[in-house]
MIKOL-293506 format. One record per residue: y, z, x of N, C-alpha, C in turn; residue in three letters; residue number from 1. Coordinates in steps of 0.02 Angstrom, whole numbers, plus 50000, padded with zeros to 5 digits. Example, Ala and Ser with C-alpha at 12.3 -4.5 7.8 and 13.67 -1.06 7.14 Angstrom:
% residues 2
((49716; 50390; 50660); (49775; 50390; 50615); (49835; 50390; 50660); 'ALA'; 1)
((49888; 50354; 50642); (49947; 50357; 50684); (50002; 50394; 50645); 'SER'; 2)
This chain:
% residues 173
((49940; 50000; 50041); (50000; 50000; 50000); (50063; 50000; 50043); 'UNK'; 1)
((50060; 50032; 50100); (50119; 50037; 50141); (50141; 49968; 50167); 'UNK'; 2)
((50095; 49920; 50171); (50114; 49853; 50195); (50166; 49822; 50148); 'UNK'; 3)
((50159; 49834; 50084); (50209; 49808; 50036); (50276; 49842; 50045); 'UNK'; 4)
((50275; 49906; 50059); (50338; 49943; 50069); (50371; 49924; 50134); 'UNK'; 5)
((50332; 49909; 50185); (50359; 49891; 50250); (50383; 49819; 50253); 'UNK'; 6)
((50355; 49776; 50212); (50371; 49705; 50215); (50404; 49683; 50149); 'UNK'; 7)
((50469; 49675; 50148); (50503; 49655; 50086); (50485; 49584; 50064); 'UNK'; 8)
((50458; 49544; 50109); (50440; 49475; 50092); (50373; 49470; 50057); 'UNK'; 9)
((50333; 49523; 50058); (50267; 49521; 50025); (50274; 49510; 49950); 'UNK'; 10)
((50321; 49546; 49919); (50331; 49538; 49847); (50358; 49468; 49833); 'UNK'; 11)
((50407; 49447; 49873); (50436; 49380; 49864); (50382; 49326; 49869); 'UNK'; 12)
((50339; 49332; 49918); (50285; 49283; 49927); (50238; 49283; 49867); 'UNK'; 13)
((50221; 49341; 49842); (50176; 49346; 49785); (50205; 49314; 49722); 'UNK'; 14)
((50271; 49314; 49715); (50303; 49287; 49656); (50320; 49213; 49665); 'UNK'; 15)
((50339; 49193; 49725); (50362; 49125; 49738); (50305; 49074; 49732); 'UNK'; 16)
((50246; 49089; 49757); (50191; 49041; 49754); (50176; 49020; 49682); 'UNK'; 17)
((50166; 49066; 49636); (50155; 49044; 49567); (50216; 49008; 49537); 'UNK'; 18)
((50276; 49028; 49558); (50335; 48994; 49532); (50339; 48921; 49555); 'UNK'; 19)
((50321; 48908; 49617); (50320; 48839; 49642); (50267; 48799; 49606); 'UNK'; 20)
((50209; 48828; 49596); (50156; 48794; 49560); (50175; 48782; 49487); 'UNK'; 21)
((50212; 48828; 49458); (50237; 48819; 49389); (50283; 48758; 49387); 'UNK'; 22)
((50327; 48752; 49437); (50372; 48695; 49440); (50332; 48630; 49448); 'UNK'; 23)
((50281; 48630; 49490); (50240; 48570; 49500); (50206; 48550; 49435); 'UNK'; 24)
((50181; 48599; 49398); (50149; 48584; 49333); (50199; 48557; 49284); 'UNK'; 25)
((50260; 48582; 49285); (50312; 48557; 49240); (50326; 48483; 49253); 'UNK'; 26)
((50329; 48465; 49316); (50341; 48396; 49335); (50282; 48352; 49313); 'UNK'; 27)
((50221; 48377; 49324); (50163; 48339; 49302); (50161; 48332; 49226); 'UNK'; 28)
((50181; 48383; 49189); (50183; 48378; 49116); (50233; 48325; 49094); 'UNK'; 29)
((50290; 48325; 49126); (50342; 48275; 49109); (50317; 48205; 49123); 'UNK'; 30)
((50289; 48194; 49182); (50264; 48128; 49200); (50207; 48106; 49155); 'UNK'; 31)
((50162; 48152; 49139); (50105; 48136; 49096); (50129; 48119; 49025); 'UNK'; 32)
((50177; 48155; 49000); (50206; 48140; 48934); (50237; 48070; 48934); 'UNK'; 33)
((50271; 48052; 48987); (50300; 47985; 48992); (50246; 47932; 48994); 'UNK'; 34)
((50192; 47946; 49029); (50137; 47897; 49032); (50105; 47888; 48964); 'UNK'; 35)
((50099; 47942; 48926); (50071; 47936; 48858); (50117; 47891; 48816); 'UNK'; 36)
((50182; 47900; 48822); (50229; 47858; 48785); (50221; 47785; 48804); 'UNK'; 37)
((50211; 47771; 48869); (50201; 47702; 48892); (50137; 47673; 48863); 'UNK'; 38)
((50084; 47713; 48860); (50021; 47689; 48832); (50030; 47674; 48758); 'UNK'; 39)
((50066; 47716; 48723); (50079; 47704; 48651); (50117; 47638; 48643); 'UNK'; 40)
((50170; 47629; 48683); (50209; 47567; 48678); (50165; 47506; 48692); 'UNK'; 41)
((50126; 47510; 48745); (50083; 47453; 48763); (50030; 47440; 48711); 'UNK'; 42)
((50004; 47492; 48681); (49954; 47485; 48627); (49984; 47447; 48568); 'UNK'; 43)
((50046; 47463; 48551); (50079; 47427; 48496); (50089; 47354; 48512); 'UNK'; 44)
((50107; 47338; 48573); (50117; 47268; 48593); (50050; 47230; 48591); 'UNK'; 45)
((49998; 47260; 48619); (49932; 47227; 48620); (49906; 47218; 48549); 'UNK'; 46)
((49916; 47268; 48506); (49893; 47263; 48437); (49928; 47205; 48401); 'UNK'; 47)
((49993; 47198; 48413); (50030; 47142; 48382); (50005; 47075; 48409); 'UNK'; 48)
((49990; 47072; 48474); (49965; 47010; 48503); (49896; 46992; 48475); 'UNK'; 49)
((49854; 47042; 48467); (49786; 47030; 48440); (49791; 47002; 48370); 'UNK'; 50)
((49838; 47028; 48331); (49846; 47004; 48262); (49865; 46930; 48259); 'UNK'; 51)
((49897; 46905; 48312); (49919; 46835; 48310); (49869; 46789; 48344); 'UNK'; 52)
((49815; 46815; 48372); (49767; 46773; 48407); (49708; 46756; 48362); 'UNK'; 53)
((49675; 46702; 48379); (49616; 46681; 48343); (49556; 46721; 48368); 'UNK'; 54)
((49518; 46748; 48321); (49460; 46789; 48339); (49410; 46746; 48378); 'UNK'; 55)
((49384; 46775; 48433); (49333; 46741; 48472); (49360; 46704; 48533); 'UNK'; 56)
((49425; 46693; 48537); (49452; 46660; 48596); (49449; 46707; 48656); 'UNK'; 57)
((49453; 46677; 48716); (49450; 46718; 48776); (49510; 46766; 48780); 'UNK'; 58)
((49568; 46743; 48759); (49627; 46786; 48761); (49619; 46845; 48712); 'UNK'; 59)
((49589; 46830; 48654); (49576; 46883; 48605); (49530; 46935; 48636); 'UNK'; 60)
((49477; 46913; 48670); (49429; 46960; 48701); (49463; 47001; 48756); 'UNK'; 61)
((49506; 46969; 48796); (49541; 47005; 48849); (49586; 47059; 48819); 'UNK'; 62)
((49623; 47041; 48767); (49668; 47089; 48734); (49628; 47146; 48702); 'UNK'; 63)
((49571; 47128; 48673); (49529; 47180; 48642); (49504; 47229; 48695); 'UNK'; 64)
((49482; 47204; 48752); (49458; 47250; 48805); (49517; 47291; 48833); 'UNK'; 65)
((49577; 47261; 48836); (49635; 47299; 48857); (49649; 47356; 48808); 'UNK'; 66)
((49643; 47341; 48744); (49656; 47391; 48693); (49606; 47449; 48699); 'UNK'; 67)
((49543; 47432; 48713); (49492; 47485; 48722); (49509; 47528; 48783); 'UNK'; 68)
((49531; 47498; 48838); (49550; 47537; 48897); (49612; 47579; 48883); 'UNK'; 69)
((49658; 47553; 48843); (49717; 47592; 48824); (49697; 47653; 48784); 'UNK'; 70)
((49648; 47647; 48741); (49624; 47705; 48702); (49594; 47757; 48748); 'UNK'; 71)
((49555; 47736; 48797); (49525; 47782; 48845); (49581; 47815; 48886); 'UNK'; 72)
((49629; 47775; 48908); (49686; 47802; 48946); (49722; 47856; 48906); 'UNK'; 73)
((49734; 47842; 48842); (49770; 47891; 48800); (49731; 47956; 48796); 'UNK'; 74)
((49665; 47952; 48789); (49624; 48013; 48786); (49626; 48051; 48852); 'UNK'; 75)
((49621; 48015; 48908); (49624; 48047; 48974); (49692; 48081; 48984); 'UNK'; 76)
((49745; 48047; 48965); (49812; 48076; 48974); (49822; 48137; 48930); 'UNK'; 77)
((49797; 48134; 48869); (49804; 48192; 48824); (49765; 48251; 48852); 'UNK'; 78)
((49705; 48239; 48877); (49665; 48293; 48906); (49701; 48322; 48968); 'UNK'; 79)
((49727; 48278; 49010); (49763; 48301; 49070); (49825; 48341; 49050); 'UNK'; 80)
((49861; 48318; 49000); (49921; 48354; 48978); (49904; 48424; 48952); 'UNK'; 81)
((49851; 48429; 48915); (49829; 48495; 48891); (49813; 48541; 48950); 'UNK'; 82)
((49778; 48514; 48998); (49760; 48554; 49057); (49822; 48574; 49095); 'UNK'; 83)
((49869; 48528; 49104); (49930; 48544; 49141); (49971; 48598; 49105); 'UNK'; 84)
((49973; 48596; 49039); (50008; 48649; 49002); (49973; 48716; 49009); 'UNK'; 85)
((49907; 48715; 49009); (49869; 48777; 49020); (49883; 48804; 49091); 'UNK'; 86)
((49887; 48759; 49139); (49903; 48780; 49208); (49972; 48809; 49212); 'UNK'; 87)
((50018; 48778; 49177); (50087; 48803; 49175); (50088; 48875; 49149); 'UNK'; 88)
((50051; 48888; 49096); (50046; 48957; 49070); (50012; 49003; 49119); 'UNK'; 89)
((49960; 48979; 49153); (49924; 49020; 49202); (49970; 49040; 49260); 'UNK'; 90)
((50008; 48992; 49285); (50051; 49008; 49342); (50109; 49054; 49321); 'UNK'; 91)
((50135; 49044; 49261); (50187; 49089; 49237); (50159; 49160; 49229); 'UNK'; 92)
((50098; 49165; 49202); (50066; 49230; 49195); (50052; 49262; 49264); 'UNK'; 93)
((50031; 49221; 49312); (50018; 49246; 49379); (50082; 49273; 49411); 'UNK'; 94)
((50137; 49239; 49400); (50201; 49263; 49427); (50220; 49330; 49396); 'UNK'; 95)
((50212; 49336; 49330); (50227; 49400; 49297); (50180; 49455; 49321); 'UNK'; 96)
((50116; 49440; 49327); (50068; 49489; 49350); (50085; 49511; 49422); 'UNK'; 97)
((50109; 49464; 49463); (50130; 49481; 49531); (50188; 49530; 49532); 'UNK'; 98)
((50235; 49520; 49486); (50292; 49566; 49482); (50269; 49635; 49459); 'UNK'; 99)
((50226; 49636; 49409); (50199; 49700; 49384); (50158; 49734; 49439); 'UNK'; 100)
((50117; 49695; 49474); (50077; 49723; 49528); (50121; 49751; 49583); 'UNK'; 101)
((50176; 49719; 49597); (50223; 49745; 49648); (50253; 49811; 49626); 'UNK'; 102)
((50270; 49816; 49562); (50297; 49879; 49537); (50244; 49934; 49540); 'UNK'; 103)
((50182; 49916; 49523); (50128; 49965; 49527); (50117; 49988; 49599); 'UNK'; 104)
((50123; 49943; 49647); (50116; 49962; 49718); (50173; 50008; 49738); 'UNK'; 105)
((50233; 49993; 49715); (50291; 50034; 49732); (50281; 50106; 49708); 'UNK'; 106)
((50253; 50113; 49647); (50243; 50180; 49619); (50175; 50209; 49638); 'UNK'; 107)
((50141; 50178; 49686); (50079; 50202; 49714); (50025; 50212; 49661); 'UNK'; 108)
((50020; 50164; 49616); (49968; 50163; 49564); (49910; 50119; 49588); 'UNK'; 109)
((49869; 50145; 49632); (49820; 50106; 49668); (49770; 50070; 49622); 'UNK'; 110)
((49741; 50105; 49575); (49690; 50075; 49531); (49722; 50019; 49490); 'UNK'; 111)
((49779; 50032; 49460); (49812; 49982; 49419); (49835; 49923; 49463); 'UNK'; 112)
((49858; 49939; 49525); (49879; 49886; 49571); (49820; 49840; 49587); 'UNK'; 113)
((49762; 49868; 49601); (49703; 49828; 49617); (49681; 49786; 49557); 'UNK'; 114)
((49685; 49816; 49498); (49668; 49779; 49437); (49716; 49720; 49427); 'UNK'; 115)
((49781; 49733; 49437); (49831; 49679; 49431); (49819; 49625; 49483); 'UNK'; 116)
((49801; 49645; 49543); (49787; 49596; 49596); (49729; 49551; 49578); 'UNK'; 117)
((49676; 49581; 49551); (49617; 49541; 49532); (49634; 49494; 49475); 'UNK'; 118)
((49669; 49519; 49424); (49688; 49478; 49367); (49736; 49422; 49388); 'UNK'; 119)
((49784; 49440; 49430); (49832; 49390; 49454); (49798; 49336; 49495); 'UNK'; 120)
((49752; 49356; 49538); (49716; 49307; 49579); (49672; 49262; 49535); 'UNK'; 121)
((49639; 49291; 49486); (49597; 49252; 49441); (49639; 49203; 49400); 'UNK'; 122)
((49696; 49226; 49376); (49740; 49184; 49336); (49768; 49126; 49379); 'UNK'; 123)
((49788; 49141; 49439); (49812; 49089; 49485); (49757; 49041; 49504); 'UNK'; 124)
((49697; 49067; 49516); (49640; 49024; 49532); (49623; 48977; 49476); 'UNK'; 125)
((49626; 49003; 49415); (49614; 48961; 49356); (49666; 48906; 49352); 'UNK'; 126)
((49728; 48923; 49366); (49781; 48873; 49365); (49771; 48818; 49417); 'UNK'; 127)
((49752; 48838; 49477); (49741; 48789; 49531); (49681; 48744; 49513); 'UNK'; 128)
((49628; 48773; 49487); (49570; 48734; 49467); (49589; 48683; 49413); 'UNK'; 129)
((49629; 48705; 49365); (49652; 48659; 49313); (49696; 48605; 49341); 'UNK'; 130)
((49739; 48623; 49387); (49784; 48575; 49418); (49744; 48519; 49452); 'UNK'; 131)
((49693; 48539; 49489); (49650; 48489; 49523); (49614; 48445; 49472); 'UNK'; 132)
((49585; 48475; 49420); (49548; 48435; 49371); (49595; 48390; 49332); 'UNK'; 133)
((49655; 48413; 49316); (49704; 48371; 49281); (49724; 48312; 49325); 'UNK'; 134)
((49733; 48324; 49389); (49751; 48269; 49435); (49693; 48219; 49440); 'UNK'; 135)
((49632; 48243; 49438); (49575; 48197; 49439); (49574; 48153; 49377); 'UNK'; 136)
((49591; 48181; 49320); (49596; 48140; 49259); (49652; 48088; 49265); 'UNK'; 137)
((49706; 48107; 49297); (49762; 48060; 49307); (49741; 48002; 49352); 'UNK'; 138)
((49699; 48016; 49402); (49675; 47963; 49446); (49631; 47915; 49406); 'UNK'; 139)
((49587; 47942; 49364); (49545; 47899; 49321); (49587; 47856; 49275); 'UNK'; 140)
((49640; 47886; 49247); (49684; 47848; 49202); (49720; 47794; 49239); 'UNK'; 141)
((49742; 47808; 49300); (49777; 47758; 49340); (49731; 47700; 49357); 'UNK'; 142)
((49668; 47715; 49370); (49620; 47662; 49383); (49614; 47614; 49324); 'UNK'; 143)
((49612; 47641; 49264); (49610; 47599; 49204); (49674; 47559; 49196); 'UNK'; 144)
((49731; 47589; 49212); (49794; 47553; 49208); (49795; 47493; 49255); 'UNK'; 145)
((49768; 47503; 49315); (49766; 47448; 49364); (49716; 47395; 49341); 'UNK'; 146)
((49661; 47415; 49310); (49614; 47366; 49283); (49648; 47322; 49230); 'UNK'; 147)
((49687; 47354; 49186); (49724; 47316; 49135); (49774; 47268; 49168); 'UNK'; 148)
((49807; 47292; 49218); (49856; 47250; 49254); (49821; 47190; 49286); 'UNK'; 149)
((49763; 47202; 49316); (49726; 47148; 49347); (49705; 47096; 49296); 'UNK'; 150)
((49680; 47118; 49239); (49660; 47072; 49185); (49721; 47033; 49159); 'UNK'; 151)
((49777; 47067; 49153); (49838; 47035; 49130); (49859; 46979; 49178); 'UNK'; 152)
((49854; 46993; 49244); (49872; 46943; 49294); (49824; 46885; 49293); 'UNK'; 153)
((49759; 46898; 49285); (49709; 46845; 49280); (49723; 46800; 49220); 'UNK'; 154)
((49740; 46831; 49164); (49755; 46793; 49103); (49816; 46750; 49113); 'UNK'; 155)
((49867; 46777; 49145); (49928; 46738; 49158); (49914; 46680; 49206); 'UNK'; 156)
((49873; 46691; 49257); (49856; 46637; 49303); (49817; 46582; 49268); 'UNK'; 157)
((49772; 46601; 49224); (49732; 46553; 49186); (49776; 46513; 49138); 'UNK'; 158)
((49819; 46550; 49103); (49861; 46518; 49053); (49912; 46471; 49084); 'UNK'; 159)
((49939; 46489; 49140); (49992; 46450; 49171); (49970; 46417; 49236); 'UNK'; 160)
((49907; 46399; 49240); (49880; 46368; 49301); (49912; 46300; 49315); 'UNK'; 161)
((49938; 46268; 49264); (49970; 46203; 49273); (50039; 46207; 49304); 'UNK'; 162)
((50061; 46266; 49321); (50126; 46273; 49352); (50183; 46280; 49303); 'UNK'; 163)
((50168; 46283; 49239); (50220; 46289; 49188); (50239; 46363; 49180); 'UNK'; 164)
((50303; 46378; 49179); (50323; 46447; 49167); (50308; 46467; 49095); 'UNK'; 165)
((50302; 46531; 49082); (50289; 46554; 49014); (50343; 46531; 48966); 'UNK'; 166)
((50323; 46511; 48906); (50371; 46492; 48854); (50389; 46418; 48856); 'UNK'; 167)
((50364; 46379; 48903); (50380; 46308; 48908); (50318; 46267; 48888); 'UNK'; 168)
((50328; 46214; 48852); (50270; 46171; 48835); (50244; 46136; 48897); 'UNK'; 169)
((50179; 46121; 48897); (50149; 46089; 48955); (50166; 46015; 48959); 'UNK'; 170)
((50190; 45985; 48906); (50210; 45914; 48908); (50278; 45906; 48875); 'UNK'; 171)
((50317; 45857; 48897); (50384; 45849; 48867); (50379; 45827; 48794); 'UNK'; 172)
((50426; 45849; 48754); (50425; 45834; 48682); (50458; 45768; 48667); 'UNK'; 173)
């Protein structure tokens, strides 16, 4: 216990680490929410394009597979966002538990201090585990986004292989 009394930075360190991780989770939540919005927007565009295409054409099939990947992306992003919000709560709780644990150490409440230390460590560990798993989901989602982009580029190359820019007829009128 005397180490905490001798070192004023021990309390600061115990509180700052969860606070920095809380900030990181907040940024991830914001970015993930933006990605969900982008998936929603792209889903609406693809759905409108599918409605204007003839069933069975290669472009129809490409758009349909893109729509399926967009649905998977949306589910991955939603799962990641839920995990990131849980991590945000975990890190905020760990910061509060660290402050309470520091007060318990100051008042020489050894048993309560040790209990707070165990709970704080478990809460922080849960947050870090969630952070890693949420990031893994984001990597899977990004892989699907790149697959859609690749298919989109292939479709554009096929459609405009004659050197005509989009929106121009292939022969003069």
